[in-house]
C-alpha positions as CSV (number, residue, x, y, z in Angstrom):
1,M,-13.9,3.8,-26.3
2,K,-10.4,2.5,-27.2
3,I,-7.1,2.8,-25.4
4,V,-4.8,4.5,-28.1
5,S,-1.5,4.9,-26.4
6,I,0.5,4.7,-23.1
7,K,3.4,6.8,-21.7
8,V,5.3,5.8,-18.7
9,H,7.6,8.2,-16.9
10,D,10.5,7.9,-14.4
11,I,9.3,10.5,-11.4
12,R,11.9,11.1,-8.9
13,F,11.6,13.5,-5.9
14,P,14.9,14.4,-3.7
15,T,13.4,13.3,-0.4
16,S,16.8,12.0,0.8
17,L,17.6,15.6,1.3
18,E,15.4,15.7,4.3
19,N,15.8,12.2,5.5
20,L,12.2,11.5,4.6
21,G,11.4,7.9,4.6
22,T,14.7,6.8,6.3
23,D,14.8,3.6,8.4
24,A,17.2,1.1,9.6
25,V,18.1,-0.2,5.9
26,H,16.7,2.6,3.8
27,T,18.9,5.5,4.7
28,D,18.6,7.7,1.6
29,C,15.3,7.6,0.1
30,D,14.4,9.5,-3.1
31,Y,10.7,8.8,-3.4
32,S,10.1,7.7,-6.9
33,S,7.3,6.7,-9.1
34,S,6.8,4.7,-12.2
35,Y,4.0,6.9,-13.5
36,V,1.8,5.3,-16.5
37,E,-0.6,7.5,-18.6
38,I,-3.2,5.6,-20.5
39,F,-4.7,7.7,-23.3
40,T,-8.1,7.0,-24.9
41,E,-9.9,8.1,-28.0
42,D,-11.5,11.0,-25.7
43,P,-8.8,13.4,-24.9
44,D,-10.4,14.1,-21.5
45,L,-10.5,10.5,-20.4
46,K,-7.1,9.3,-19.2
47,G,-6.0,6.7,-16.8
48,I,-3.2,7.0,-14.3
49,G,-1.3,4.5,-12.5
50,L,1.7,4.3,-10.7
51,T,4.0,1.9,-8.5
52,F,6.4,3.2,-5.8
53,T,10.2,3.1,-5.6
54,I,12.9,4.9,-3.7
55,G,15.2,6.1,-6.5
56,K,17.6,3.8,-8.4
57,G,15.9,1.2,-10.3
58,N,12.8,3.2,-10.8
59,D,14.0,3.2,-14.5
60,L,13.7,-0.4,-14.5
61,C,10.1,-0.6,-13.8
62,V,9.5,2.3,-16.3
63,E,11.1,0.2,-19.1
64,C,9.2,-3.1,-18.0
65,V,5.9,-1.4,-18.5
66,D,6.7,-1.1,-22.2
67,Y,6.7,-4.6,-22.6
68,F,3.1,-4.8,-21.5
69,K,1.8,-2.1,-23.7
70,P,0.8,-4.0,-26.9
71,I,-1.5,-6.4,-24.6
72,V,-3.7,-3.5,-23.8
73,I,-3.3,-0.7,-26.6
74,N,-6.4,-0.8,-29.0
75,K,-8.7,-2.5,-26.8
76,T,-11.8,-1.0,-25.6
77,I,-12.3,0.1,-21.9
78,S,-15.0,-2.6,-22.2
79,E,-12.8,-5.1,-23.3
80,I,-10.5,-4.4,-20.5
81,E,-13.2,-4.4,-17.8
82,N,-14.8,-7.7,-19.0
83,S,-11.6,-9.5,-19.5
84,M,-9.6,-8.2,-16.6
85,D,-8.4,-11.5,-15.3
86,S,-7.2,-12.9,-18.7
87,I,-5.1,-9.6,-19.6
88,W,-3.8,-9.6,-16.1
89,R,-2.6,-13.2,-16.7
90,Q,-1.1,-12.4,-19.9
91,C,1.0,-9.8,-18.0
92,T,1.9,-11.7,-14.8
93,N,2.3,-15.1,-16.7
94,H,4.0,-13.7,-19.9
95,S,5.9,-16.5,-21.3
96,Q,9.3,-15.0,-21.4
97,L,9.1,-12.1,-18.7
98,R,8.0,-14.5,-16.0
99,W,11.6,-16.1,-16.0
100,I,12.8,-13.0,-14.1
101,G,9.8,-13.5,-11.8
102,P,7.5,-14.9,-11.8
103,E,5.1,-12.8,-10.0
104,K,7.8,-10.8,-8.1
105,G,10.2,-8.2,-8.2
106,V,10.6,-5.5,-11.1
107,V,8.2,-7.2,-13.5
108,H,5.3,-7.4,-10.8
109,L,6.0,-3.6,-9.8
110,A,5.5,-2.9,-13.4
111,V,2.1,-5.0,-13.6
112,A,1.0,-2.9,-10.7
113,A,1.6,0.3,-12.2
114,L,-0.2,-0.5,-15.3
115,F,-3.3,-2.1,-13.7
116,N,-3.7,0.5,-11.3
117,G,-3.9,2.7,-14.2
118,L,-6.5,0.4,-15.9
119,W,-8.8,0.5,-12.9
120,D,-8.3,4.4,-12.6
121,L,-9.4,4.4,-16.2
122,I,-12.5,2.2,-15.8
123,C,-13.7,4.1,-12.7
124,K,-13.3,7.5,-14.4
125,F,-15.2,6.0,-17.4
126,H,-18.1,5.0,-14.8
127,K,-17.8,8.6,-13.1
128,K,-17.3,6.8,-9.8
129,P,-14.4,6.8,-7.1
130,L,-12.7,3.3,-7.2
131,W,-14.1,2.2,-3.8
132,K,-17.8,2.8,-5.0
133,Y,-17.3,1.3,-8.4
134,I,-15.9,-2.0,-6.5
135,I,-18.6,-2.1,-3.8
136,E,-21.5,-1.7,-6.4
137,L,-20.3,-4.5,-8.6
138,E,-22.3,-7.7,-8.2
139,S,-20.3,-10.1,-6.3
140,N,-19.7,-12.6,-9.2
141,S,-18.8,-9.8,-11.6
142,L,-16.1,-8.7,-9.2
143,L,-14.6,-12.1,-8.5
144,D,-14.5,-12.7,-12.2
145,K,-12.1,-9.8,-12.4
146,L,-9.8,-11.2,-9.8
147,S,-7.3,-13.9,-9.6
148,F,-7.5,-16.8,-7.1
149,S,-4.8,-19.0,-8.8
150,Y,-2.6,-20.8,-6.4
151,I,-4.7,-19.6,-3.5
152,D,-8.0,-21.6,-4.4
153,D,-7.0,-24.2,-1.8
154,A,-7.1,-21.5,0.8
155,I,-10.0,-19.3,-0.4
156,S,-12.4,-20.7,-3.3
157,K,-14.5,-18.3,-5.3
158,S,-17.5,-19.8,-3.6
159,E,-16.3,-19.2,-0.2
160,A,-15.3,-15.5,-1.4
161,F,-18.8,-15.0,-2.8
162,D,-20.4,-15.9,0.4
163,I,-18.2,-13.5,2.4
164,L,-18.9,-10.9,0.1
165,E,-22.9,-11.3,0.1
166,K,-22.9,-11.7,3.8
167,K,-21.1,-8.3,4.4
168,K,-23.3,-6.6,1.9
169,Q,-26.4,-7.1,4.0
170,N,-25.3,-3.9,6.0
171,L,-23.9,-2.0,3.1
172,T,-26.3,0.9,3.0
173,K,-25.7,1.8,6.7
174,S,-22.0,1.0,6.5
175,Q,-21.4,3.3,3.6
176,E,-23.2,6.3,5.0
177,T,-21.0,5.8,8.2
178,I,-17.7,5.6,6.0
179,I,-18.9,8.7,3.9
180,N,-19.7,10.9,7.0
181,H,-16.9,9.7,9.3
182,G,-14.1,8.3,7.4
183,F,-11.8,5.8,9.1
184,P,-8.8,6.0,11.6
185,C,-5.2,6.1,10.5
186,Y,-1.9,6.2,12.4
187,T,1.0,8.5,11.4
188,T,4.7,7.6,10.5
189,A,5.5,11.2,9.8
190,A,7.2,12.0,13.2
191,G,9.2,8.8,13.5
192,W,11.7,8.6,10.7
193,L,15.0,7.1,11.9
194,G,17.1,10.0,10.4
195,Y,15.3,12.6,12.6
196,S,16.9,14.3,15.6
197,D,15.1,14.0,19.0
198,E,14.4,17.8,18.7
199,K,12.8,17.3,15.5
200,M,10.9,14.1,16.4
201,T,9.6,15.8,19.5
202,K,8.3,18.9,17.5
203,L,6.4,16.5,15.1
204,V,4.8,14.6,17.9
205,K,3.6,17.5,19.5
206,N,2.3,18.9,16.5
207,A,0.7,15.8,15.5
208,L,-1.2,15.5,19.1
209,Q,-2.3,19.2,18.7
210,K,-4.0,17.8,15.2
211,G,-5.6,15.1,17.0
212,W,-3.5,12.1,16.3
213,T,-3.9,9.2,18.6
214,H,-1.7,6.4,16.8
215,F,2.0,6.9,16.2
216,K,4.6,4.5,14.5
217,M,8.3,5.0,15.1
218,K,11.4,3.5,13.0
219,V,13.8,1.3,15.1
220,G,16.6,-1.1,14.3
221,Q,19.9,0.9,14.3
222,D,21.0,0.5,17.9
223,I,18.9,-0.9,20.6
224,D,20.1,1.5,23.3
225,H,19.1,4.3,20.8
226,D,15.7,2.6,20.1
227,I,14.9,2.6,23.8
228,K,15.9,6.3,24.2
229,R,13.7,7.2,21.3
230,L,10.6,5.2,22.4
231,E,10.8,6.3,26.0
232,L,11.0,9.9,24.5
233,V,7.8,9.3,22.3
234,R,5.8,7.1,24.8
235,N,6.3,10.1,27.5
236,L,5.0,12.6,24.7
237,I,2.1,10.7,23.8
238,G,1.1,9.4,27.2
239,P,-0.2,5.9,28.0
240,E,-3.6,6.7,26.4
241,N,-2.3,6.8,22.9
242,V,-1.1,4.1,20.5
243,L,2.3,3.4,19.9
244,M,4.0,0.7,17.2
245,I,7.2,0.3,15.9
246,D,8.9,-0.7,12.5
247,A,12.5,-2.5,12.3
248,N,12.2,-2.7,8.4
249,Q,13.8,-6.1,8.3
250,V,17.0,-5.4,9.9
251,W,17.2,-8.1,12.6
252,S,17.8,-11.9,12.4
253,V,15.1,-14.1,14.0
254,N,17.0,-14.4,17.1
255,E,17.9,-10.8,17.2
256,S,14.2,-10.1,16.9
257,I,13.3,-12.0,19.8
258,D,16.0,-10.3,22.0
259,C,15.1,-6.7,20.8
260,I,11.3,-7.1,20.9
261,N,11.7,-8.4,24.5
262,K,13.6,-5.2,25.4
263,L,11.3,-3.1,23.7
264,K,7.8,-4.4,24.5
265,M,7.7,-2.6,27.7
266,F,6.5,0.6,25.7
267,D,3.1,-1.1,25.4
268,L,3.4,-1.7,21.5
269,Y,0.4,-2.3,19.4
270,F,2.4,-4.1,16.9
271,V,6.1,-4.7,15.6
272,E,6.4,-4.4,12.0
273,E,8.9,-6.2,9.7
274,P,11.3,-7.4,12.4
275,T,13.2,-9.7,10.2
276,S,13.4,-10.9,6.4
277,P,10.0,-10.3,4.8
278,D,10.3,-13.7,3.2
279,D,10.8,-15.7,6.3
280,I,7.5,-17.1,6.9
281,L,8.6,-19.7,9.4
282,G,10.9,-17.1,11.0
283,Y,7.9,-14.9,11.9
284,K,6.1,-17.8,13.3
285,K,9.2,-18.7,15.5
286,I,9.2,-14.8,16.8
287,K,5.3,-15.0,17.3
288,D,5.7,-18.4,19.4
289,A,8.5,-17.0,21.4
290,I,6.6,-13.5,22.2
291,P,3.1,-14.5,22.1
292,D,2.0,-11.2,23.7
293,V,3.3,-8.9,21.0
294,N,1.4,-8.6,17.7
295,L,3.7,-8.9,14.4
296,A,2.9,-6.8,11.3
297,T,4.3,-7.6,7.7
298,G,3.2,-7.3,4.1
299,E,4.5,-4.2,2.5
300,V,7.1,-6.1,0.5
301,C,5.1,-9.2,0.5
302,Q,5.6,-10.1,-3.3
303,N,2.0,-11.9,-4.2
304,R,-0.9,-13.6,-3.0
305,V,0.8,-16.9,-2.9
306,M,3.2,-15.6,-0.2
307,F,0.3,-13.9,1.6
308,K,-1.5,-17.3,1.6
309,Q,1.4,-18.7,3.4
310,F,1.9,-15.9,6.0
311,L,-2.0,-16.3,6.6
312,E,-2.5,-19.8,6.8
313,N,0.5,-20.2,9.1
314,R,-0.4,-17.7,11.4
315,S,2.9,-16.0,11.1
316,L,1.4,-12.5,11.4
317,D,-1.2,-10.7,13.4
318,F,-1.7,-7.8,11.0
319,C,-1.7,-8.1,7.2
320,Q,-0.4,-5.0,5.5
321,I,-1.0,-5.2,2.0
322,D,0.4,-2.9,-0.3
323,S,-1.2,-1.2,-3.3
324,C,1.9,-1.0,-5.4
325,R,3.8,-4.3,-4.3
326,M,1.3,-6.7,-5.3
327,A,0.0,-6.4,-8.9
328,S,-3.1,-4.1,-8.1
329,L,-6.7,-5.1,-7.0
330,N,-6.6,-8.2,-9.1
331,E,-4.7,-10.0,-6.2
332,I,-5.2,-7.6,-3.4
333,I,-8.9,-8.2,-2.9
334,P,-8.4,-11.8,-2.8
335,V,-5.7,-11.6,-0.2
336,M,-8.1,-9.1,1.9
337,I,-10.9,-12.0,1.4
338,L,-8.7,-14.6,2.8
339,A,-7.6,-12.5,5.7
340,S,-11.2,-12.2,6.5
341,K,-11.8,-15.7,6.1
342,L,-8.9,-16.3,8.7
343,N,-10.1,-13.3,10.9
344,I,-6.9,-11.6,10.4
345,P,-7.1,-7.8,10.3
346,I,-5.9,-5.5,7.3
347,I,-3.7,-2.5,8.1
348,P,-2.7,-1.4,4.8
349,H,0.9,-0.1,4.5
350,A,1.2,3.4,2.9
351,G,3.4,6.6,3.1
352,G,5.1,6.6,-0.4
353,I,4.0,8.8,-3.1
354,G,0.4,7.8,-4.1
355,L,0.2,5.0,-1.7
356,C,-2.0,6.9,0.9
357,E,-4.3,7.9,-1.9
358,Y,-4.7,4.2,-3.1
359,V,-5.0,2.6,0.4
360,Q,-7.8,4.8,1.3
361,H,-10.0,3.0,-1.4
362,L,-8.6,-0.3,-0.2
363,N,-9.6,0.3,3.3
364,I,-12.9,1.3,2.3
365,I,-13.5,-1.6,0.2
366,N,-12.3,-3.9,2.8
367,N,-14.4,-2.2,5.5
368,L,-17.5,-2.2,3.5
369,I,-17.8,-5.5,1.6
370,I,-15.2,-8.0,3.1
371,T,-14.1,-7.9,7.0
372,N,-16.0,-8.3,10.1
373,N,-13.2,-7.8,12.6
374,G,-13.8,-4.1,13.3
375,I,-10.2,-2.9,12.7
376,H,-10.1,-0.5,10.1
377,L,-6.9,1.3,10.7
378,S,-4.5,2.4,7.9
379,E,-1.1,4.1,7.9
380,Y,-0.6,7.6,6.8
381,A,2.7,9.4,6.2
382,E,2.3,12.9,4.6
383,S,5.0,12.6,2.1
384,C,5.1,14.3,-1.5
385,S,1.4,15.0,-1.0
386,E,1.9,18.6,-2.3
387,H,2.6,17.3,-5.6
388,L,-0.9,15.5,-6.1
389,E,-3.9,16.9,-7.7
390,N,-6.2,15.1,-4.9
391,P,-4.2,14.1,-2.0
392,A,-5.7,12.0,0.8
393,I,-7.2,14.4,3.5
394,I,-6.8,13.7,7.1
395,N,-8.9,15.2,9.7
396,R,-7.9,14.6,13.4
397,G,-6.3,11.3,12.6
398,R,-9.1,10.0,10.2
399,Y,-8.9,9.6,6.6
400,T,-11.9,11.5,4.7
401,T,-13.6,9.4,2.3
402,P,-12.6,10.5,-1.4
403,L,-15.5,11.2,-3.8
404,K,-13.8,12.1,-6.9
405,A,-13.9,9.6,-9.9
406,G,-10.9,7.2,-10.2
407,Y,-8.1,6.0,-7.9
408,S,-7.1,9.4,-6.8
409,A,-3.1,9.2,-7.5
410,V,-2.5,11.9,-10.0
411,I,0.7,14.1,-10.0
412,K,0.5,17.5,-10.9
413,K,1.6,18.7,-14.2
414,E,4.1,21.1,-12.9
415,S,5.5,18.4,-10.6
416,L,6.0,16.0,-13.7
417,A,8.0,18.5,-15.5
418,T,10.4,19.3,-12.6
419,Y,11.0,16.0,-11.2
420,V,10.9,13.7,-14.2
421,F,14.3,12.0,-14.4
422,P,16.9,12.9,-15.5
423,S,15.4,15.5,-17.8
424,G,13.2,17.4,-15.4
425,S,14.2,21.3,-14.5
426,Y,15.2,20.0,-10.8
427,W,17.4,17.2,-12.1
428,K,19.0,19.2,-14.8
429,S,20.2,21.9,-12.2
430,V,21.9,19.1,-9.8
431,L,23.2,16.2,-12.2
């Protein structure tokens, strides 16, 4: 079964009109997707992949995917499946495109979109949801599909093999539990920084009625405003529920220490992205200065090499892998295995279009065959889910395990026609 063609679409949703996704530095987010369709000789078998952006620049990712098409077109699904790491390296280490990377930025986002689509195609070919396809692979077969380049000093394939094999000893019982009960998540949907106190209060109360127990709020525009918002939310959810905050990189290291000290009275489970996402040493300084507060980061951590440094340096307490920032499962799973070796919990970042659908699979994989630390929390922010064919399902603050074949992030045809940029019917009406 050959891949015969690939189409890439610039899809943008006007979420800035409702302040969806707003935080201290991203004030006008139009949730967007570089959306890849991989066509095969079978008209009923198609792979779908995407990466997530917030508006301008999405077209750059779309164009970049075009450079990688010749690497996979005319290959069979079996060739892709059996040469996954080699094909991945042809893209991530492209002799010319790596100059505007390497393994970071627009190029890496484009690789993520393409390989998310290839994994989706493989899983649909085998008629399995992605998480099930991964956990049923022999450990050596899985590891051969992944990239440990530049991180094998921190986690070797033999160590990774041992971690997988040990965890798989309880796989049957663990799989039954995850299918029957899902796993817990926290909501960000009530806490966007652009929301008024009235709207935030309404959303928090509604979430409590639906069974949510974990809440994340955006902070970082003004410390007095942050204190007021957190006091309001903590009073609404009570001491028995969990509260965390996200500063979205807005503070310097010294400002982070000062602001966190002023906000930690609200009993915070973690503080996310207090400072520059690249400042590994800065995070360690913050941790050392405030050892009683957990730090979380990773949604814009560019690749497995940077994660290696964050993890080995103990610069974070929670590792927030992102399904579309790193270049797909090929390096995400190695990072999760390294985090398991170092006993650092994974709490995936989600929220953008398709991200919740992707990370539900990643969290299940981590839960079933990788980690032993007992923390299986993930993010959920209901954003543009109405545009997806099979959106993630939440029941009383828990993800429901996806059972349909593939990687789950398929946008409805009518939504594609409406929001493709700039020719979709919506954009034609406003531009």
